[in-house]
mmCIF file of the N, C-alpha and C atoms, coordinates in Angstrom:
data_MODEL
# 
_entry.id   MODEL 
# 
loop_
_atom_site.group_PDB 
_atom_site.id 
_atom_site.type_symbol 
_atom_site.label_atom_id 
_atom_site.label_alt_id 
_atom_site.label_comp_id 
_atom_site.label_asym_id 
_atom_site.label_entity_id 
_atom_site.label_seq_id 
_atom_site.pdbx_PDB_ins_code 
_atom_site.Cartn_x 
_atom_site.Cartn_y 
_atom_site.Cartn_z 
_atom_site.occupancy 
_atom_site.B_iso_or_equiv 
_atom_site.pdbx_formal_charge 
_atom_site.auth_seq_id 
_atom_site.auth_comp_id 
_atom_site.auth_asym_id 
_atom_site.auth_atom_id 
_atom_site.pdbx_PDB_model_num 
ATOM 1   N N  . THR A 1 1  ? -154.608 196.260 27.606  1.00 0.00 ? 1  THR A N  1 
ATOM 2   C CA . THR A 1 1  ? -154.734 197.755 28.575  1.00 0.00 ? 1  THR A CA 1 
ATOM 3   C C  . THR A 1 1  ? -155.427 196.964 30.271  1.00 0.00 ? 1  THR A C  1 
ATOM 4   N N  . MET A 1 2  ? -155.877 198.771 30.984  1.00 0.00 ? 2  MET A N  1 
ATOM 5   C CA . MET A 1 2  ? -156.474 198.056 32.130  1.00 0.00 ? 2  MET A CA 1 
ATOM 6   C C  . MET A 1 2  ? -157.736 197.405 32.408  1.00 0.00 ? 2  MET A C  1 
ATOM 7   N N  . VAL A 1 3  ? -158.262 197.070 31.138  1.00 0.00 ? 3  VAL A N  1 
ATOM 8   C CA . VAL A 1 3  ? -159.404 196.879 31.369  1.00 0.00 ? 3  VAL A CA 1 
ATOM 9   C C  . VAL A 1 3  ? -159.525 194.799 31.357  1.00 0.00 ? 3  VAL A C  1 
ATOM 10  N N  . LEU A 1 4  ? -158.333 194.926 30.460  1.00 0.00 ? 4  LEU A N  1 
ATOM 11  C CA . LEU A 1 4  ? -158.558 193.070 30.746  1.00 0.00 ? 4  LEU A CA 1 
ATOM 12  C C  . LEU A 1 4  ? -158.075 192.778 31.780  1.00 0.00 ? 4  LEU A C  1 
ATOM 13  N N  . GLN A 1 5  ? -156.739 193.730 31.952  1.00 0.00 ? 5  GLN A N  1 
ATOM 14  C CA . GLN A 1 5  ? -156.965 193.213 33.099  1.00 0.00 ? 5  GLN A CA 1 
ATOM 15  C C  . GLN A 1 5  ? -157.064 193.460 33.599  1.00 0.00 ? 5  GLN A C  1 
ATOM 16  N N  . ASN A 1 6  ? -158.327 193.827 34.815  1.00 0.00 ? 6  ASN A N  1 
ATOM 17  C CA . ASN A 1 6  ? -159.451 194.162 36.110  1.00 0.00 ? 6  ASN A CA 1 
ATOM 18  C C  . ASN A 1 6  ? -160.125 193.311 35.294  1.00 0.00 ? 6  ASN A C  1 
ATOM 19  N N  . ASP A 1 7  ? -160.186 193.038 33.917  1.00 0.00 ? 7  ASP A N  1 
ATOM 20  C CA . ASP A 1 7  ? -162.209 191.893 33.737  1.00 0.00 ? 7  ASP A CA 1 
ATOM 21  C C  . ASP A 1 7  ? -161.966 190.433 33.986  1.00 0.00 ? 7  ASP A C  1 
ATOM 22  N N  . THR A 1 8  ? -159.952 189.901 32.988  1.00 0.00 ? 8  THR A N  1 
ATOM 23  C CA . THR A 1 8  ? -159.603 188.800 33.722  1.00 0.00 ? 8  THR A CA 1 
ATOM 24  C C  . THR A 1 8  ? -158.721 188.478 34.477  1.00 0.00 ? 8  THR A C  1 
ATOM 25  N N  . GLY A 1 9  ? -157.792 189.439 35.256  1.00 0.00 ? 9  GLY A N  1 
ATOM 26  C CA . GLY A 1 9  ? -156.866 189.001 36.558  1.00 0.00 ? 9  GLY A CA 1 
ATOM 27  C C  . GLY A 1 9  ? -154.547 188.604 35.336  1.00 0.00 ? 9  GLY A C  1 
ATOM 28  N N  . TYR A 1 10 ? -156.001 188.769 33.979  1.00 0.00 ? 10 TYR A N  1 
ATOM 29  C CA . TYR A 1 10 ? -154.236 188.169 34.047  1.00 0.00 ? 10 TYR A CA 1 
ATOM 30  C C  . TYR A 1 10 ? -153.890 189.574 33.572  1.00 0.00 ? 10 TYR A C  1 
ATOM 31  N N  . LYS A 1 11 ? -152.211 189.349 33.032  1.00 0.00 ? 11 LYS A N  1 
ATOM 32  C CA . LYS A 1 11 ? -151.427 190.890 32.156  1.00 0.00 ? 11 LYS A CA 1 
ATOM 33  C C  . LYS A 1 11 ? -151.286 190.156 31.173  1.00 0.00 ? 11 LYS A C  1 
ATOM 34  N N  . PRO A 1 12 ? -151.280 191.776 30.300  1.00 0.00 ? 12 PRO A N  1 
ATOM 35  C CA . PRO A 1 12 ? -151.609 191.833 28.873  1.00 0.00 ? 12 PRO A CA 1 
ATOM 36  C C  . PRO A 1 12 ? -149.977 191.059 28.284  1.00 0.00 ? 12 PRO A C  1 
ATOM 37  N N  . SER A 1 13 ? -149.700 191.434 28.787  1.00 0.00 ? 13 SER A N  1 
ATOM 38  C CA . SER A 1 13 ? -148.110 190.585 28.721  1.00 0.00 ? 13 SER A CA 1 
ATOM 39  C C  . SER A 1 13 ? -147.980 188.696 29.258  1.00 0.00 ? 13 SER A C  1 
ATOM 40  N N  . GLU A 1 14 ? -148.653 188.423 30.348  1.00 0.00 ? 14 GLU A N  1 
ATOM 41  C CA . GLU A 1 14 ? -149.051 187.489 30.842  1.00 0.00 ? 14 GLU A CA 1 
ATOM 42  C C  . GLU A 1 14 ? -150.069 185.860 29.873  1.00 0.00 ? 14 GLU A C  1 
ATOM 43  N N  . LEU A 1 15 ? -150.782 187.420 28.382  1.00 0.00 ? 15 LEU A N  1 
ATOM 44  C CA . LEU A 1 15 ? -151.473 186.290 27.883  1.00 0.00 ? 15 LEU A CA 1 
ATOM 45  C C  . LEU A 1 15 ? -150.415 186.501 26.212  1.00 0.00 ? 15 LEU A C  1 
ATOM 46  N N  . LYS A 1 16 ? -149.907 187.627 26.403  1.00 0.00 ? 16 LYS A N  1 
ATOM 47  C CA . LYS A 1 16 ? -149.366 187.656 24.961  1.00 0.00 ? 16 LYS A CA 1 
ATOM 48  C C  . LYS A 1 16 ? -148.659 186.268 23.849  1.00 0.00 ? 16 LYS A C  1 
ATOM 49  N N  . ASP A 1 17 ? -147.595 184.885 24.422  1.00 0.00 ? 17 ASP A N  1 
ATOM 50  C CA . ASP A 1 17 ? -147.765 183.987 24.258  1.00 0.00 ? 17 ASP A CA 1 
ATOM 51  C C  . ASP A 1 17 ? -148.867 183.343 23.908  1.00 0.00 ? 17 ASP A C  1 
ATOM 52  N N  . CYS A 1 18 ? -149.682 182.543 24.558  1.00 0.00 ? 18 CYS A N  1 
ATOM 53  C CA . CYS A 1 18 ? -151.094 182.436 24.079  1.00 0.00 ? 18 CYS A CA 1 
ATOM 54  C C  . CYS A 1 18 ? -152.058 183.159 22.628  1.00 0.00 ? 18 CYS A C  1 
ATOM 55  N N  . ALA A 1 19 ? -151.897 184.932 22.920  1.00 0.00 ? 19 ALA A N  1 
ATOM 56  C CA . ALA A 1 19 ? -152.151 184.817 21.926  1.00 0.00 ? 19 ALA A CA 1 
ATOM 57  C C  . ALA A 1 19 ? -151.632 184.765 20.689  1.00 0.00 ? 19 ALA A C  1 
ATOM 58  N N  . HIS A 1 20 ? -149.650 184.389 20.018  1.00 0.00 ? 20 HIS A N  1 
ATOM 59  C CA . HIS A 1 20 ? -148.849 184.315 19.273  1.00 0.00 ? 20 HIS A CA 1 
ATOM 60  C C  . HIS A 1 20 ? -150.245 182.985 18.866  1.00 0.00 ? 20 HIS A C  1 
ATOM 61  N N  . ILE A 1 21 ? -150.208 182.396 19.756  1.00 0.00 ? 21 ILE A N  1 
ATOM 62  C CA . ILE A 1 21 ? -150.550 180.470 19.588  1.00 0.00 ? 21 ILE A CA 1 
ATOM 63  C C  . ILE A 1 21 ? -151.473 180.295 19.116  1.00 0.00 ? 21 ILE A C  1 
ATOM 64  N N  . ILE A 1 22 ? -152.599 181.075 19.142  1.00 0.00 ? 22 ILE A N  1 
ATOM 65  C CA . ILE A 1 22 ? -153.848 181.006 18.531  1.00 0.00 ? 22 ILE A CA 1 
ATOM 66  C C  . ILE A 1 22 ? -154.023 181.589 17.413  1.00 0.00 ? 22 ILE A C  1 
ATOM 67  N N  . HIS A 1 23 ? -153.118 183.288 16.803  1.00 0.00 ? 23 HIS A N  1 
ATOM 68  C CA . HIS A 1 23 ? -153.262 183.894 15.606  1.00 0.00 ? 23 HIS A CA 1 
ATOM 69  C C  . HIS A 1 23 ? -152.141 182.263 15.767  1.00 0.00 ? 23 HIS A C  1 
ATOM 70  N N  . ASP A 1 24 ? -151.123 181.880 15.342  1.00 0.00 ? 24 ASP A N  1 
ATOM 71  C CA . ASP A 1 24 ? -150.974 181.105 14.925  1.00 0.00 ? 24 ASP A CA 1 
ATOM 72  C C  . ASP A 1 24 ? -151.834 180.041 13.951  1.00 0.00 ? 24 ASP A C  1 
ATOM 73  N N  . LEU A 1 25 ? -152.241 179.549 15.621  1.00 0.00 ? 25 LEU A N  1 
ATOM 74  C CA . LEU A 1 25 ? -153.284 178.414 14.413  1.00 0.00 ? 25 LEU A CA 1 
ATOM 75  C C  . LEU A 1 25 ? -154.220 178.626 13.996  1.00 0.00 ? 25 LEU A C  1 
ATOM 76  N N  . GLN A 1 26 ? -155.039 179.857 13.765  1.00 0.00 ? 26 GLN A N  1 
ATOM 77  C CA . GLN A 1 26 ? -156.084 180.387 12.790  1.00 0.00 ? 26 GLN A CA 1 
ATOM 78  C C  . GLN A 1 26 ? -155.291 180.468 11.835  1.00 0.00 ? 26 GLN A C  1 
ATOM 79  N N  . LEU A 1 27 ? -154.094 181.239 11.439  1.00 0.00 ? 27 LEU A N  1 
ATOM 80  C CA . LEU A 1 27 ? -152.830 181.549 9.784   1.00 0.00 ? 27 LEU A CA 1 
ATOM 81  C C  . LEU A 1 27 ? -153.151 179.746 9.211   1.00 0.00 ? 27 LEU A C  1 
ATOM 82  N N  . ASN A 1 28 ? -152.720 178.594 10.575  1.00 0.00 ? 28 ASN A N  1 
ATOM 83  C CA . ASN A 1 28 ? -152.399 177.430 9.925   1.00 0.00 ? 28 ASN A CA 1 
ATOM 84  C C  . ASN A 1 28 ? -154.474 176.717 8.928   1.00 0.00 ? 28 ASN A C  1 
ATOM 85  N N  . LYS A 1 29 ? -155.168 177.747 9.583   1.00 0.00 ? 29 LYS A N  1 
ATOM 86  C CA . LYS A 1 29 ? -156.124 176.681 9.695   1.00 0.00 ? 29 LYS A CA 1 
ATOM 87  C C  . LYS A 1 29 ? -156.569 177.385 7.890   1.00 0.00 ? 29 LYS A C  1 
ATOM 88  N N  . ARG A 1 30 ? -155.935 178.293 7.658   1.00 0.00 ? 30 ARG A N  1 
ATOM 89  C CA . ARG A 1 30 ? -156.940 178.748 6.888   1.00 0.00 ? 30 ARG A CA 1 
ATOM 90  C C  . ARG A 1 30 ? -155.950 179.051 5.583   1.00 0.00 ? 30 ARG A C  1 
ATOM 91  N N  . GLN A 1 31 ? -155.103 178.686 6.103   1.00 0.00 ? 31 GLN A N  1 
ATOM 92  C CA . GLN A 1 31 ? -154.136 177.937 4.719   1.00 0.00 ? 31 GLN A CA 1 
ATOM 93  C C  . GLN A 1 31 ? -154.320 176.333 4.662   1.00 0.00 ? 31 GLN A C  1 
ATOM 94  N N  . SER A 1 32 ? -154.645 176.032 5.438   1.00 0.00 ? 32 SER A N  1 
ATOM 95  C CA . SER A 1 32 ? -155.191 174.907 4.928   1.00 0.00 ? 32 SER A CA 1 
ATOM 96  C C  . SER A 1 32 ? -156.343 174.300 3.977   1.00 0.00 ? 32 SER A C  1 
ATOM 97  N N  . THR A 1 33 ? -157.423 175.388 4.497   1.00 0.00 ? 33 THR A N  1 
ATOM 98  C CA . THR A 1 33 ? -158.673 174.912 4.253   1.00 0.00 ? 33 THR A CA 1 
ATOM 99  C C  . THR A 1 33 ? -159.217 175.459 2.387   1.00 0.00 ? 33 THR A C  1 
ATOM 100 N N  . LEU A 1 34 ? -157.470 176.808 2.332   1.00 0.00 ? 34 LEU A N  1 
ATOM 101 C CA . LEU A 1 34 ? -157.211 176.941 1.090   1.00 0.00 ? 34 LEU A CA 1 
ATOM 102 C C  . LEU A 1 34 ? -156.964 176.309 -0.475  1.00 0.00 ? 34 LEU A C  1 
ATOM 103 N N  . LEU A 1 35 ? -155.591 175.434 0.259   1.00 0.00 ? 35 LEU A N  1 
ATOM 104 C CA . LEU A 1 35 ? -154.919 174.024 -0.070  1.00 0.00 ? 35 LEU A CA 1 
ATOM 105 C C  . LEU A 1 35 ? -156.491 173.682 -0.094  1.00 0.00 ? 35 LEU A C  1 
ATOM 106 N N  . ALA A 1 36 ? -156.813 173.013 0.732   1.00 0.00 ? 36 ALA A N  1 
ATOM 107 C CA . ALA A 1 36 ? -158.209 171.540 0.398   1.00 0.00 ? 36 ALA A CA 1 
ATOM 108 C C  . ALA A 1 36 ? -159.205 172.264 -0.452  1.00 0.00 ? 36 ALA A C  1 
ATOM 109 N N  . VAL A 1 37 ? -159.128 173.737 -1.091  1.00 0.00 ? 37 VAL A N  1 
ATOM 110 C CA . VAL A 1 37 ? -160.117 174.014 -1.875  1.00 0.00 ? 37 VAL A CA 1 
ATOM 111 C C  . VAL A 1 37 ? -159.197 173.901 -3.401  1.00 0.00 ? 37 VAL A C  1 
ATOM 112 N N  . ARG A 1 38 ? -158.176 174.324 -3.122  1.00 0.00 ? 38 ARG A N  1 
ATOM 113 C CA . ARG A 1 38 ? -157.291 174.381 -4.596  1.00 0.00 ? 38 ARG A CA 1 
ATOM 114 C C  . ARG A 1 38 ? -157.288 172.969 -5.366  1.00 0.00 ? 38 ARG A C  1 
ATOM 115 N N  . GLU A 1 39 ? -156.659 171.140 -4.763  1.00 0.00 ? 39 GLU A N  1 
ATOM 116 C CA . GLU A 1 39 ? -156.523 170.233 -4.461  1.00 0.00 ? 39 GLU A CA 1 
ATOM 117 C C  . GLU A 1 39 ? -157.937 169.906 -5.004  1.00 0.00 ? 39 GLU A C  1 
ATOM 118 N N  . LYS A 1 40 ? -158.917 170.292 -4.478  1.00 0.00 ? 40 LYS A N  1 
ATOM 119 C CA . LYS A 1 40 ? -160.237 169.692 -4.987  1.00 0.00 ? 40 LYS A CA 1 
ATOM 120 C C  . LYS A 1 40 ? -160.760 170.170 -6.404  1.00 0.00 ? 40 LYS A C  1 
ATOM 121 N N  . TYR A 1 41 ? -160.401 171.247 -6.687  1.00 0.00 ? 41 TYR A N  1 
ATOM 122 C CA . TYR A 1 41 ? -160.670 172.060 -8.016  1.00 0.00 ? 41 TYR A CA 1 
ATOM 123 C C  . TYR A 1 41 ? -159.688 172.168 -8.908  1.00 0.00 ? 41 TYR A C  1 
ATOM 124 N N  . ASN A 1 42 ? -158.364 171.606 -8.855  1.00 0.00 ? 42 ASN A N  1 
ATOM 125 C CA . ASN A 1 42 ? -157.628 170.917 -9.055  1.00 0.00 ? 42 ASN A CA 1 
ATOM 126 C C  . ASN A 1 42 ? -157.934 169.712 -9.973  1.00 0.00 ? 42 ASN A C  1 
ATOM 127 N N  . GLN A 1 43 ? -158.114 169.242 -9.186  1.00 0.00 ? 43 GLN A N  1 
ATOM 128 C CA . GLN A 1 43 ? -158.232 166.855 -10.050 1.00 0.00 ? 43 GLN A CA 1 
ATOM 129 C C  . GLN A 1 43 ? -158.599 167.402 -11.352 1.00 0.00 ? 43 GLN A C  1 
ATOM 130 N N  . HIS A 1 44 ? -158.868 166.741 -12.517 1.00 0.00 ? 44 HIS A N  1 
ATOM 131 C CA . HIS A 1 44 ? -159.916 165.900 -13.965 1.00 0.00 ? 44 HIS A CA 1 
ATOM 132 C C  . HIS A 1 44 ? -161.080 165.283 -13.770 1.00 0.00 ? 44 HIS A C  1 
ATOM 133 N N  . LYS A 1 45 ? -161.596 166.029 -13.605 1.00 0.00 ? 45 LYS A N  1 
ATOM 134 C CA . LYS A 1 45 ? -163.318 164.645 -13.796 1.00 0.00 ? 45 LYS A CA 1 
ATOM 135 C C  . LYS A 1 45 ? -162.822 164.150 -14.808 1.00 0.00 ? 45 LYS A C  1 
# 
């Protein structure tokens, strides 16, 4: 948007790759956390 461009000096197209990388990292973090929780509670005590 124009607000983004005016406030940061970057065009949305210049931030697209960065936004995708951050999104992928966030998705991987969520999946890793859920996997750790599953593994914890699947262990027999």
